[in-house]
Every structure is written in C-alpha cells, then in structure tokens.
C-alpha positions as CSV (number, residue, x, y, z in Angstrom):
1,M,-3.0,14.4,60.1
2,T,-1.7,17.8,61.3
3,V,-0.3,20.4,59.0
4,K,2.9,22.0,60.1
5,N,2.7,25.8,60.2
6,R,5.5,26.9,58.0
7,P,6.9,30.5,58.1
8,G,5.8,32.4,55.0
9,A,2.8,30.1,54.1
10,A,0.3,32.7,55.0
11,K,2.2,35.4,53.0
12,Q,2.3,33.0,50.0
13,V,-1.5,32.4,50.2
14,L,-2.2,36.2,50.4
15,A,0.1,36.8,47.5
16,Q,-1.7,34.2,45.4
17,Q,-5.1,35.7,46.3
18,R,-3.9,39.2,45.3
19,A,-2.6,37.9,42.0
20,E,-6.0,36.3,41.3
21,V,-7.7,39.6,42.0
22,R,-5.3,41.4,39.6
23,R,-6.0,38.8,36.9
24,S,-9.8,39.0,37.5
25,A,-10.6,39.0,33.7
26,P,-12.1,35.8,32.2
27,G,-9.6,33.9,30.3
28,K,-6.7,35.8,31.7
29,R,-4.1,33.5,33.2
30,F,-1.3,35.8,34.0
31,V,-1.0,39.4,35.1
32,G,0.7,40.4,31.9
33,D,-1.9,39.1,29.5
34,A,-3.1,41.5,26.9
35,A,-6.5,43.2,27.0
36,A,-7.3,41.7,23.6
37,Q,-7.1,38.2,25.1
38,S,-9.5,39.2,27.8
39,R,-11.9,40.7,25.3
40,E,-11.7,37.6,23.2
41,A,-12.4,35.4,26.2
42,R,-15.4,37.5,27.2
43,E,-16.8,37.3,23.6
44,A,-16.3,33.6,23.6
45,E,-18.1,33.3,26.9
46,R,-21.0,35.4,25.5
47,E,-21.2,33.1,22.4
48,R,-21.3,30.0,24.6
49,V,-24.0,31.5,26.8
50,G,-26.0,32.5,23.7
51,Q,-25.7,29.0,22.3
52,M,-26.8,27.5,25.7
53,V,-29.8,29.9,25.7
54,A,-30.8,28.9,22.2
55,E,-30.5,25.2,22.9
56,N,-32.6,25.7,26.1
57,A,-35.3,27.5,24.1
58,I,-35.4,24.7,21.5
59,E,-35.7,22.1,24.2
60,Q,-38.5,24.0,25.9
61,A,-40.4,24.5,22.6
62,A,-40.1,20.7,21.9
63,A,-41.3,19.8,25.4
64,A,-44.3,22.2,25.1
65,E,-45.2,20.7,21.7
66,E,-45.0,17.2,23.1
67,E,-47.2,18.1,26.0
68,R,-49.7,19.7,23.6
69,L,-49.8,16.6,21.5
70,E,-50.3,14.4,24.5
71,E,-53.2,16.5,25.7
72,I,-54.8,16.2,22.2
73,H,-54.4,12.4,22.2
74,Q,-55.7,12.0,25.7
75,E,-59.1,13.6,24.9
76,A,-61.4,10.8,23.6
77,L,-62.9,11.0,20.2
78,S,-66.4,10.3,21.6
79,D,-66.0,13.4,23.9
80,I,-65.2,15.5,20.8
81,L,-68.1,14.1,18.8
82,S,-70.6,14.6,21.7
83,D,-69.4,18.3,22.1
84,L,-69.8,18.8,18.3
85,V,-73.4,17.4,18.4
86,R,-74.4,19.4,21.4
87,D,-72.9,22.7,20.0
88,T,-74.6,22.0,16.6
89,W,-78.0,21.5,18.4
90,Q,-77.6,24.8,20.3
91,L,-76.7,26.6,17.1
92,A,-79.7,25.2,15.3
93,R,-82.0,26.2,18.1
94,T,-80.6,29.7,18.1
95,L,-81.0,30.1,14.4
96,V,-84.5,28.7,14.3
97,S,-85.8,30.9,17.2
98,A,-84.0,34.1,16.0
99,P,-86.7,35.3,13.6
100,F,-89.5,34.7,16.2
101,R,-87.6,36.7,18.8
102,I,-87.1,39.6,16.3
103,V,-90.8,39.7,15.5
104,R,-91.7,39.6,19.2
105,A,-89.3,42.5,19.9
106,I,-90.7,44.6,17.1
107,R,-94.4,44.0,18.1
108,A,-93.8,44.5,21.8
109,P,-95.0,47.8,23.1
110,H,-92.2,50.1,24.2
111,P,-92.8,52.0,27.5
112,A,-92.3,55.7,27.0
C-alpha cells in the first residue's frame, strides 16, 4: 500500500516534533501547562521509582533468605556431626598437649 505524499504533511510532522520538544517536561501535555503541574509530575515519578526500588530490595532480600535456607537444608546432618566430632577431637588434642609444649619451650636452651 502506498502512501500519497500530501503537501504540508512534512511541515505538520515537524511542527508536532517541535511542540513535543517544547513540552518536554514529564506530565506536561500542552505547551501552556503550569510549572507546578510539571513539578508535581516529577515528584510523582520520583515516588513511583522509590516504591519500585523498595519493592525490588524486598524481593532481593527474600530471595537471598530463601537461598540461604536451601543451603542450610541441603547440608546433611551427618556431615555436620562428623565436623563437630573432628573439631572437638582437634581441640582436645591441642588442650592436652599445650602444657607439655609450654614446659618444653621453657626448658629448651636459648641460643644467645
């Protein structure tokens, strides 16, 4: 389908584009709109963006919490208990051998 080139169509398009540039404030529909309306529209836009950011932060926090809970549940109880026993054994060895190490360090001759 071909579009017929009408005289003045290009001028009309340019005039509409210029009007859009003059209106260029958010919420401003006509050239004669008051500055207060533009200010209110900007404030409303800021509030909407702030709400979206807050909602996004809440969603991210919830997702992180879910992920953390899944990681906790995925670790087997037997693994946790074996780690506990191993760490307890290492601590006991350290505490039992500490006095002997101290005595050996005191009695060892120090090179001058």
